[in-house]
Residue frames as a rotation matrix with the C-alpha (Angstrom) as fourth column:
MET 1
0.680 0.481 0.553 -9.66
0.022 -0.768 0.641 -10.56
0.733 -0.424 -0.533 -18.11
GLN 2
-0.449 -0.893 -0.016 -7.00
0.127 -0.046 -0.991 -9.29
0.884 -0.447 0.134 -15.81
SER 3
0.749 0.663 0.014 -7.84
0.094 -0.127 0.987 -9.63
0.656 -0.738 -0.158 -12.13
SER 4
-0.347 -0.823 0.450 -5.90
-0.466 -0.265 -0.844 -8.71
0.814 -0.502 -0.292 -8.98
LYS 5
0.339 0.413 -0.845 -5.91
0.509 0.674 0.535 -10.67
0.791 -0.612 0.018 -5.78
THR 6
-0.749 -0.661 0.052 -4.34
0.376 -0.488 -0.788 -7.91
0.546 -0.570 0.613 -3.82
LYS 7
0.480 0.866 -0.139 -6.35
0.590 -0.202 0.782 -6.98
0.649 -0.457 -0.608 -0.79
PHE 8
-0.516 -0.589 0.622 -5.80
-0.014 -0.720 -0.694 -4.05
0.857 -0.366 0.363 1.60
ASN 9
-0.264 0.373 -0.889 -6.54
0.957 -0.017 -0.291 -3.42
-0.124 -0.928 -0.352 5.22
LEU 10
0.073 0.416 0.906 -8.76
0.621 -0.730 0.285 -0.34
0.780 0.542 -0.312 4.80
LYS 11
0.952 0.146 -0.267 -7.61
0.304 -0.524 0.796 1.09
-0.024 -0.839 -0.543 8.16
ASN 12
0.454 -0.855 -0.252 -3.82
0.041 -0.263 0.964 0.92
-0.890 -0.448 -0.084 8.08
GLY 13
0.611 -0.117 -0.783 -3.31
-0.749 -0.403 -0.525 0.69
-0.254 0.907 -0.335 4.27
LEU 14
-0.432 -0.853 0.294 -1.15
-0.683 0.522 0.512 -2.43
-0.590 0.021 -0.807 4.46
ALA 15
-0.051 0.376 -0.925 -1.55
-0.849 0.472 0.239 -5.06
0.526 0.797 0.295 1.76
LYS 16
0.252 0.266 0.930 -2.99
-0.783 0.622 0.034 -8.32
-0.569 -0.737 0.365 3.10
SER 17
0.960 0.104 -0.260 -1.86
-0.257 0.701 -0.665 -10.39
0.113 0.706 0.700 0.10
GLU 18
0.577 -0.765 0.287 1.17
0.306 0.528 0.792 -12.61
-0.757 -0.369 0.539 0.34
GLY 19
-0.069 -0.741 0.668 4.24
0.947 0.162 0.277 -11.44
-0.313 0.652 0.691 -1.56
VAL 20
0.514 0.276 0.812 3.08
0.569 -0.819 -0.081 -7.79
0.643 0.504 -0.577 -1.99
GLU 21
-0.166 -0.675 -0.719 5.75
0.958 -0.283 0.045 -5.37
-0.233 -0.681 0.694 -0.74
SER 22
0.879 0.419 -0.229 5.59
0.384 -0.905 -0.182 -1.67
-0.283 0.072 -0.956 -0.36
LEU 23
0.129 -0.842 0.524 8.05
0.685 -0.306 -0.661 0.78
0.717 0.444 0.538 -1.78
LYS 24
0.582 0.009 -0.813 9.62
0.773 -0.318 0.549 2.59
-0.253 -0.948 -0.192 1.16
ARG 25
0.285 -0.479 0.830 10.98
0.316 -0.771 -0.553 6.11
0.905 0.420 -0.069 1.16
TYR 26
0.289 -0.362 -0.886 13.35
0.948 -0.024 0.318 6.87
-0.137 -0.932 0.336 4.05
ALA 27
0.745 -0.062 -0.664 14.69
0.105 -0.972 0.208 10.35
-0.659 -0.225 -0.718 4.90
THR 28
-0.316 -0.949 -0.010 17.82
0.004 -0.012 1.000 9.56
-0.949 0.316 0.008 2.81
ASN 29
-0.399 0.245 0.883 15.61
0.881 0.369 0.296 9.02
-0.253 0.897 -0.363 -0.28
LEU 30
0.581 0.805 0.114 14.18
0.813 -0.573 -0.100 12.57
-0.015 0.151 -0.988 0.10
LYS 31
-0.315 -0.752 -0.579 17.22
0.586 -0.634 0.504 14.76
-0.746 -0.181 0.640 -0.28
GLY 32
-0.986 -0.117 0.122 16.24
0.169 -0.662 0.731 17.95
-0.005 0.741 0.672 -2.06
ILE 33
-0.292 0.955 0.055 12.56
0.636 0.151 0.757 17.55
0.715 0.256 -0.651 -1.22
PHE 34
0.523 0.460 -0.717 12.41
0.850 -0.343 0.400 19.31
-0.062 -0.819 -0.571 2.17
ALA 35
0.820 -0.146 0.554 13.31
0.088 -0.923 -0.374 23.00
0.566 0.355 -0.744 2.36
ASP 36
0.611 -0.587 0.531 15.66
-0.788 -0.379 0.486 22.63
-0.084 -0.715 -0.694 5.37
GLU 37
0.578 -0.427 -0.696 18.44
-0.198 0.754 -0.626 20.38
0.792 0.499 0.352 4.04
GLU 38
-0.473 -0.790 0.391 20.48
-0.570 -0.064 -0.819 20.89
0.672 -0.610 -0.420 7.19
LYS 39
-0.093 0.573 0.814 17.65
-0.927 0.248 -0.281 19.49
-0.363 -0.781 0.508 9.39
LEU 40
0.831 0.455 -0.319 17.16
-0.548 0.765 -0.338 16.64
0.090 0.456 0.885 6.95
THR 41
0.134 -0.876 -0.463 20.81
-0.290 0.412 -0.864 15.72
0.948 0.250 -0.199 7.01
SER 42
-0.623 -0.291 0.726 20.74
-0.753 -0.025 -0.657 15.73
0.209 -0.956 -0.204 10.81
LEU 43
0.336 0.834 0.437 17.70
-0.853 0.467 -0.234 13.48
-0.399 -0.294 0.868 10.76
ILE 44
0.754 -0.138 -0.642 19.34
-0.360 0.730 -0.581 11.08
0.549 0.669 0.501 8.30
ASP 45
-0.301 -0.950 -0.082 22.53
-0.389 0.201 -0.899 10.96
0.871 -0.239 -0.430 10.49
SER 46
-0.504 0.113 0.856 20.54
-0.862 0.003 -0.507 10.35
-0.060 -0.994 0.096 13.71
SER 47
-0.325 0.470 0.821 17.98
-0.293 0.775 -0.560 7.75
-0.899 -0.422 -0.115 12.63
ASN 48
-0.890 0.025 -0.456 17.06
-0.455 0.015 0.890 7.90
0.029 1.000 -0.002 8.90
PRO 49
-0.433 0.804 0.409 13.35
-0.178 0.368 -0.913 7.31
-0.884 -0.468 -0.016 9.65
LEU 50
-0.667 0.435 0.605 10.81
0.745 0.389 0.542 5.87
0.001 0.812 -0.583 7.24
ILE 51
-0.872 0.353 -0.340 8.88
-0.322 -0.935 -0.146 8.95
-0.369 -0.018 0.929 5.96
TYR 52
0.207 0.961 -0.185 6.30
-0.855 0.086 -0.511 7.16
-0.475 0.264 0.839 3.72
GLU 53
-0.846 -0.320 0.426 5.61
-0.052 0.846 0.530 3.97
-0.530 0.426 -0.733 1.86
PHE 54
0.041 0.875 -0.483 3.21
-0.888 -0.190 -0.419 2.99
-0.458 0.446 0.769 -0.87
TYR 55
-0.185 0.019 0.983 2.03
0.205 0.979 0.020 -0.08
-0.961 0.205 -0.185 -2.69
ASP 56
-0.277 0.020 -0.961 2.59
-0.920 -0.296 0.259 -0.08
-0.279 0.955 0.100 -6.48
LEU 57
0.236 0.489 0.840 0.47
-0.363 0.846 -0.390 -3.03
-0.901 -0.213 0.377 -7.65
GLY 58
-0.701 -0.703 0.119 2.05
-0.171 0.327 0.929 -3.37
-0.693 0.631 -0.349 -11.10
VAL 59
0.380 0.884 0.274 -1.10
0.261 0.181 -0.948 -2.92
-0.887 0.432 -0.162 -13.08
GLU 60
-0.241 -0.470 0.849 -0.19
0.934 0.127 0.335 -3.06
-0.265 0.873 0.408 -16.81
GLU 61
-0.353 -0.019 -0.936 0.29
0.063 -0.998 -0.003 0.47
-0.934 -0.060 0.353 -18.12
LYS 62
-0.904 0.122 0.410 -2.15
0.422 0.091 0.902 0.47
0.073 0.988 -0.134 -20.93
PRO 63
-0.722 0.662 0.199 -5.28
-0.602 -0.744 0.290 2.45
0.340 0.089 0.936 -21.84
GLY 64
0.170 0.939 -0.300 -8.38
-0.433 0.345 0.833 1.35
0.885 -0.012 0.465 -20.01
ASN 65
0.021 -0.218 -0.976 -6.58
0.731 0.670 -0.134 -0.04
0.682 -0.710 0.173 -16.94
LEU 66
0.719 0.154 0.678 -6.75
-0.315 -0.797 0.515 1.65
0.620 -0.583 -0.525 -13.55
ALA 67
-0.399 -0.833 -0.384 -3.74
0.266 0.295 -0.918 1.74
0.877 -0.468 0.104 -11.29
TYR 68
0.630 0.608 0.483 -4.51
-0.364 -0.318 0.875 1.72
0.686 -0.728 0.021 -7.56
GLY 69
-0.177 -0.665 -0.725 -2.92
0.575 0.528 -0.625 1.24
0.799 -0.527 0.289 -4.21
THR 70
0.879 0.372 -0.298 -2.33
0.452 -0.449 0.771 2.80
0.153 -0.812 -0.563 -0.81
SER 71
-0.042 -0.850 0.525 0.04
0.153 -0.525 -0.837 5.36
0.987 0.045 0.152 0.54
ILE 72
0.714 0.205 -0.669 1.07
0.675 0.052 0.736 5.66
0.186 -0.977 -0.101 4.19
VAL 73
0.000 -0.695 0.719 2.79
0.009 -0.719 -0.695 8.90
1.000 0.007 0.006 5.33
TYR 74
0.069 -0.076 -0.995 4.08
0.895 0.445 0.028 8.67
0.441 -0.892 0.099 8.86
PRO 75
0.940 0.339 0.046 3.93
0.283 -0.847 0.450 11.50
0.191 -0.410 -0.892 11.45
GLY 76
0.179 -0.905 -0.385 6.91
0.851 -0.054 0.523 13.74
-0.494 -0.422 0.760 11.91
VAL 77
0.980 0.105 -0.167 8.65
0.024 -0.905 -0.425 16.92
-0.196 0.413 -0.889 10.84
VAL 78
0.066 -0.964 0.258 11.87
0.988 0.027 -0.151 18.01
0.139 0.265 0.954 9.24
GLY 79
-0.944 -0.211 0.256 12.47
0.155 -0.963 -0.222 21.33
0.293 -0.170 0.941 10.96
ARG 80
-0.540 0.841 -0.030 8.84
-0.390 -0.283 -0.876 22.62
-0.745 -0.462 0.481 10.91
GLU 81
-0.312 0.396 -0.864 7.99
-0.937 0.020 0.348 20.97
0.155 0.918 0.365 7.65
PHE 82
0.370 0.566 0.736 5.62
-0.680 0.705 -0.200 18.01
-0.633 -0.427 0.646 7.97
TYR 83
-0.653 -0.481 0.585 6.50
-0.036 0.791 0.610 14.60
-0.756 0.377 -0.534 6.59
MET 84
0.353 0.729 -0.587 5.14
-0.618 -0.289 -0.731 14.33
-0.703 0.620 0.348 3.06
THR 85
0.523 -0.162 0.837 5.41
0.621 0.745 -0.244 12.35
-0.584 0.647 0.490 -0.21
LYS 86
-0.575 -0.812 0.097 7.78
0.617 -0.354 0.703 13.57
-0.536 0.464 0.705 -2.98
GLY 87
0.275 0.743 -0.610 4.93
-0.157 -0.591 -0.791 14.63
-0.948 0.314 -0.046 -5.15
HIS 88
-0.724 -0.490 0.486 4.62
0.368 0.321 0.873 14.30
-0.583 0.811 -0.052 -8.87
PHE 89
-0.097 0.659 -0.746 2.90
-0.905 -0.371 -0.209 15.33
-0.414 0.655 0.632 -12.08
HIS 90
0.432 0.196 0.880 1.66
0.170 0.941 -0.292 12.63
-0.886 0.276 0.373 -14.39
THR 91
-0.676 -0.723 0.146 3.61
0.256 -0.044 0.966 12.09
-0.691 0.690 0.215 -17.59
VAL 92
-0.433 0.675 0.597 0.26
0.701 -0.164 0.694 12.33
0.566 0.719 -0.402 -19.41
LEU 93
-0.965 -0.247 0.084 -0.32
0.139 -0.760 -0.635 15.68
0.220 -0.601 0.768 -17.83
ASP 94
-0.428 0.885 0.184 -4.11
-0.691 -0.452 0.564 15.81
0.582 0.114 0.805 -18.28
THR 95
-0.246 0.305 -0.920 -4.56
0.323 0.921 0.219 12.73
0.914 -0.243 -0.325 -16.03
ALA 96
0.206 0.404 0.891 -6.64
-0.793 -0.466 0.394 13.15
0.574 -0.787 0.224 -12.88
GLU 97
-0.597 -0.351 -0.722 -6.23
0.168 0.825 -0.540 11.05
0.785 -0.443 -0.433 -9.74
VAL 98
0.458 0.802 0.384 -8.55
-0.394 -0.204 0.896 10.27
0.797 -0.562 0.223 -6.83
TYR 99
-0.770 -0.615 -0.172 -7.37
-0.055 0.332 -0.942 9.85
0.636 -0.715 -0.289 -3.20
LEU 100
0.511 0.860 -0.002 -9.67
-0.111 0.068 0.991 8.49
0.852 -0.506 0.131 -0.48
CYS 101
-0.389 -0.640 0.662 -8.43
-0.756 -0.190 -0.627 9.10
0.527 -0.744 -0.410 3.06
LEU 102
0.092 0.400 -0.912 -8.72
0.176 0.895 0.410 5.89
0.980 -0.198 0.012 5.07
SER 103
0.696 0.103 -0.711 -7.33
0.715 -0.007 0.699 7.19
0.067 -0.995 -0.078 8.33
GLY 104
-0.361 -0.878 -0.314 -5.31
0.906 -0.409 0.104 10.01
-0.220 -0.247 0.944 9.73
HIS 105
0.726 0.525 -0.443 -5.28
0.441 -0.851 -0.285 13.77
-0.527 0.011 -0.850 9.06
GLY 106
-0.352 -0.926 0.138 -3.48
0.671 -0.146 0.727 15.50
-0.653 0.348 0.673 6.26
LEU 107
0.314 0.388 -0.867 -3.51
-0.358 -0.797 -0.487 17.73
-0.879 0.463 -0.111 3.28
MET 108
0.260 -0.241 0.935 -3.29
0.899 0.414 -0.143 17.27
-0.353 0.878 0.324 -0.48
VAL 109
0.080 -0.324 -0.943 -1.12
-0.145 -0.939 0.311 20.05
-0.986 0.112 -0.123 -1.82
MET 110
0.285 0.150 0.947 -1.70
0.843 0.431 -0.322 20.58
-0.456 0.890 -0.004 -5.60
GLU 111
0.090 -0.226 -0.970 -0.26
-0.248 -0.948 0.198 23.01
-0.964 0.223 -0.142 -8.17
ASN 112
0.767 0.141 0.625 -0.38
0.537 0.391 -0.747 23.26
-0.350 0.909 0.225 -11.96
PRO 113
-0.111 -0.916 0.385 2.36
0.993 -0.089 0.076 24.48
-0.036 0.390 0.920 -14.34
GLU 114
0.065 0.198 0.978 0.75
0.436 -0.887 0.151 27.96
0.898 0.416 -0.145 -14.52
GLY 115
-0.780 -0.530 0.333 1.24
-0.032 -0.498 -0.866 28.49
0.626 -0.686 0.372 -10.80
GLU 116
0.093 0.873 0.479 -2.25
-0.740 -0.261 0.620 27.93
0.667 -0.412 0.621 -9.45
THR 117
-0.871 -0.446 -0.204 -2.15
-0.148 0.635 -0.758 26.14
0.468 -0.630 -0.620 -6.04
GLU 118
0.251 0.958 0.140 -4.88
-0.634 0.053 0.772 24.32
0.732 -0.282 0.620 -4.23
ILE 119
-0.895 -0.445 -0.021 -4.74
-0.271 0.581 -0.767 22.59
0.353 -0.682 -0.641 -0.79
GLN 120
0.226 0.972 -0.056 -7.51
-0.599 0.184 0.779 20.27
0.768 -0.143 0.625 0.40
GLU 121
-0.261 -0.267 0.928 -7.82
-0.947 0.255 -0.194 18.58
-0.185 -0.929 -0.320 3.76
LEU 122
-0.261 0.069 -0.963 -7.70
-0.340 0.927 0.159 14.81
0.903 0.369 -0.219 4.02
THR 123
-0.451 0.167 0.877 -9.73
-0.864 0.166 -0.476 13.20
-0.225 -0.972 0.069 6.80
ALA 124
-0.904 0.025 0.427 -11.05
0.017 1.000 -0.022 9.62
-0.427 -0.012 -0.904 7.13
GLY 125
-0.154 0.914 0.376 -13.82
0.667 0.377 -0.643 8.85
-0.729 0.152 -0.668 4.74
GLU 126
0.648 0.368 -0.667 -13.38
-0.138 -0.804 -0.578 11.84
-0.749 0.467 -0.470 2.48
ALA 127
0.229 -0.512 0.828 -12.05
0.914 0.406 -0.002 11.80
-0.335 0.757 0.561 -1.12
VAL 128
0.198 -0.262 -0.944 -10.09
-0.210 -0.953 0.221 14.39
-0.958 0.154 -0.243 -2.99
LEU 129
0.762 0.007 0.647 -9.96
0.613 0.313 -0.725 14.75
-0.208 0.950 0.235 -6.76
VAL 130
-0.149 -0.819 -0.554 -6.67
0.094 -0.569 0.817 15.87
-0.984 0.070 0.162 -8.11
PRO 131
0.802 0.540 -0.254 -7.50
-0.183 -0.182 -0.966 17.42
-0.568 0.822 -0.047 -11.44
GLY 132
0.510 -0.600 0.617 -5.43
0.860 0.360 -0.360 16.77
-0.006 0.714 0.700 -14.57
ARG 133
0.339 -0.540 0.770 -2.43
0.301 -0.713 -0.633 19.11
0.891 0.446 -0.080 -14.98
TYR 134
0.651 -0.081 0.755 -1.78
-0.653 -0.567 0.502 19.29
0.387 -0.820 -0.422 -11.22
ALA 135
-0.417 -0.784 -0.459 1.27
-0.080 0.535 -0.841 18.03
0.905 -0.314 -0.286 -9.47
HIS 136
0.602 0.701 0.381 0.25
-0.501 -0.039 0.864 16.66
0.621 -0.712 0.328 -6.06
ARG 137
-0.590 -0.697 -0.407 1.71
-0.034 0.525 -0.850 15.46
0.806 -0.488 -0.334 -2.77
SER 138
0.564 0.747 -0.352 0.26
0.272 0.235 0.933 14.20
0.780 -0.622 -0.071 0.49
VAL 139
-0.493 -0.681 0.542 1.32
-0.294 -0.456 -0.840 15.90
0.819 -0.573 0.025 3.71
ASN 140
0.094 0.462 -0.882 0.64
0.721 0.579 0.380 14.29
0.686 -0.672 -0.279 7.18
ILE 141
-0.178 -0.125 0.976 -0.28
-0.331 -0.927 -0.178 17.04
0.927 -0.355 0.123 9.67
SER 142
0.862 0.489 -0.137 -0.97
-0.089 0.411 0.907 14.61
0.500 -0.770 0.397 12.57
ASP 143
0.115 -0.829 0.547 1.49
-0.953 -0.247 -0.173 14.50
0.279 -0.501 -0.819 15.44
SER 144
-0.264 -0.154 0.952 0.60
-0.790 0.601 -0.122 10.90
-0.554 -0.784 -0.281 16.26
GLU 145
0.238 0.408 0.881 -0.96
0.119 0.888 -0.444 8.79
-0.964 0.210 0.163 13.54
PRO 146
-0.777 -0.505 0.377 -0.13
0.368 0.123 0.922 7.85
-0.512 0.855 0.090 9.91
LEU 147
-0.057 0.675 -0.736 -1.96
-0.738 -0.525 -0.424 9.41
-0.672 0.519 0.528 7.01
VAL 148
-0.697 -0.133 0.704 -3.33
0.210 0.902 0.378 6.51
-0.685 0.411 -0.601 5.01
THR 149
-0.028 0.654 -0.756 -4.87
-0.759 -0.506 -0.409 7.02
-0.650 0.562 0.511 1.58
PHE 150
-0.036 0.093 0.995 -6.20
0.602 0.797 -0.053 4.82
-0.798 0.597 -0.084 -1.22
PHE 151
-0.228 -0.101 -0.968 -5.48
-0.556 -0.803 0.215 6.18
-0.799 0.587 0.127 -4.72
THR 152
0.044 0.157 0.987 -6.47
0.684 0.715 -0.144 5.37
-0.728 0.681 -0.077 -8.31
PHE 153
0.162 -0.039 -0.986 -5.70
-0.580 -0.812 -0.063 6.85
-0.798 0.582 -0.154 -11.72
ALA 154
0.904 0.183 -0.387 -5.36
-0.428 0.371 -0.824 5.83
-0.008 0.910 0.414 -15.38
ALA 155
0.686 -0.639 0.348 -2.66
0.298 0.683 0.667 3.14
-0.664 -0.354 0.659 -15.51
ASP 156
0.326 -0.568 0.756 -1.05
0.937 0.091 -0.336 4.63
0.122 0.818 0.562 -18.62
ALA 157
0.977 0.176 0.123 -0.56
0.156 -0.975 0.157 8.07
0.148 -0.134 -0.980 -17.01
GLY 158
0.131 -0.991 -0.027 3.06
0.642 0.106 -0.759 7.59
0.755 0.082 0.650 -15.88
HIS 159
0.796 0.040 -0.604 4.76
0.543 -0.489 0.683 9.64
-0.268 -0.871 -0.411 -13.22
ASP 160
0.292 -0.680 0.673 6.96
0.356 -0.576 -0.736 12.74
0.888 0.455 0.074 -13.60
TYR 161
0.724 -0.138 -0.676 8.96
0.671 -0.086 0.736 13.11
-0.160 -0.987 0.031 -10.34
GLY 162
-0.211 -0.942 0.261 11.83
0.976 -0.217 0.005 14.96
0.052 0.256 0.965 -12.09
THR 163
0.029 0.271 0.962 9.99
0.308 -0.918 0.249 18.29
0.951 0.289 -0.110 -12.41
ILE 164
0.906 0.401 0.136 9.34
-0.013 -0.295 0.955 18.38
0.423 -0.867 -0.262 -8.68
GLU 165
0.551 -0.774 -0.311 12.86
0.789 0.362 0.497 17.24
-0.272 -0.519 0.810 -7.84
GLN 166
-0.347 -0.733 0.584 14.30
0.882 -0.468 -0.063 20.11
0.320 0.493 0.809 -9.94
LYS 167
-0.352 0.293 0.889 11.86
0.070 -0.939 0.338 22.91
0.933 0.181 0.310 -9.10
GLY 168
-0.954 0.147 -0.263 10.14
0.275 0.067 -0.959 21.95
-0.123 -0.987 -0.105 -5.82
PHE 169
0.071 0.989 0.132 6.55
0.965 -0.102 0.240 22.93
0.251 0.110 -0.962 -4.94
ARG 170
-0.201 -0.070 0.977 5.69
0.196 -0.980 -0.030 26.59
0.960 0.185 0.211 -4.77
LYS 171
0.380 0.473 0.795 4.22
-0.694 -0.423 0.583 26.21
0.612 -0.773 0.168 -1.25
LEU 172
-0.725 -0.528 -0.442 5.38
-0.012 0.651 -0.759 24.64
0.688 -0.545 -0.478 2.02
VAL 173
0.542 0.838 0.057 3.24
-0.129 0.016 0.991 23.39
0.830 -0.545 0.117 4.86
LEU 174
-0.553 -0.825 0.111 4.80
-0.122 -0.052 -0.991 24.21
0.824 -0.562 -0.072 8.24
ARG 175
-0.003 0.478 -0.878 3.79
0.854 0.458 0.246 23.02
0.520 -0.749 -0.410 11.70
THR 176
-0.303 -0.051 0.952 2.59
-0.313 -0.938 -0.150 25.76
0.900 -0.343 0.268 14.06
GLY 177
-0.426 0.158 0.891 1.16
-0.891 0.098 -0.443 23.54
-0.157 -0.983 0.099 16.78
ASN 178
-0.676 0.149 0.722 -0.81
-0.060 0.965 -0.256 20.33
-0.734 -0.217 -0.643 17.43
GLU 179
-0.271 0.483 0.832 -2.27
0.877 0.480 0.007 19.49
-0.397 0.732 -0.554 14.01
THR 180
0.812 0.424 -0.400 -2.19
0.214 -0.856 -0.471 23.22
-0.542 0.297 -0.786 13.05
TYR 181
-0.132 -0.817 0.561 -0.17
0.891 0.150 0.429 24.65
-0.435 0.557 0.708 10.20
GLU 182
0.364 0.168 -0.916 0.61
-0.260 -0.926 -0.273 27.56
-0.894 0.338 -0.293 7.95
VAL 183
0.525 -0.182 0.832 1.18
0.813 0.397 -0.426 27.60
-0.252 0.900 0.356 4.21
VAL 184
0.437 -0.457 -0.775 4.10
-0.197 -0.889 0.413 29.73
-0.878 -0.027 -0.478 3.06
ASP 185
0.857 -0.219 -0.466 5.99
-0.486 -0.046 -0.872 30.36
0.170 0.975 -0.146 -0.13
ASN 186
0.761 -0.639 0.110 8.90
0.573 0.742 0.349 28.04
-0.304 -0.203 0.931 -0.73
PRO 187
0.658 -0.510 -0.553 12.04
-0.445 -0.857 0.260 30.05
-0.607 0.075 -0.791 -0.74
ASN 188
-0.387 -0.850 0.356 13.82
-0.207 0.457 0.865 27.29
-0.898 0.261 -0.353 -2.65
TRP 189
0.478 0.684 0.551 11.28
0.398 0.391 -0.830 27.10
-0.783 0.616 -0.085 -5.50
LYS 190
-0.638 -0.753 -0.162 12.89
0.112 -0.299 0.948 27.46
-0.762 0.587 0.275 -8.94
ALA 191
0.287 0.801 -0.525 10.89
-0.464 -0.363 -0.808 29.12
-0.838 0.476 0.267 -11.72
ASN 192
0.645 -0.038 -0.763 12.98
-0.734 0.248 -0.633 27.48
0.213 0.968 0.132 -14.48
């Protein structure tokens, strides 16, 4: 029987187990993800902040196993676009994923290959089901606190980041005020 000794702080999302390191994504790792490349370049040149980090616990990718971990998206904007994760489809496209918000305030942006888009709010104690066939990304809409989520999915699902890197998401979430936002069409989205 495989067991994991990894423990998490269920408030801040940090692993409490010795030797477990997060995978960090700085502004420089997210070129092509934000709509305003000029603002992103300026941000990289000035401070190259940590945008998000997550714990990949290395669960064996085989049927029957569950991958799980935490994701921490920090507060901030690139132009008017909130900090967010890259987003991905699963390689096994029909794979669903569950996110439980541990703290913070954000959105789960989802879209399927046919163009249907769904956006659900993430607040502490609430879970969001990302259905199979949907790409998804977490967006932190708080001005002051990290968005921390716990996630789980079938370990053999894989990740397809390439499709999002090439095409983008159809929708952008833009800041309009203190934890307020608007959803607009992405002018850089590529149909093919």
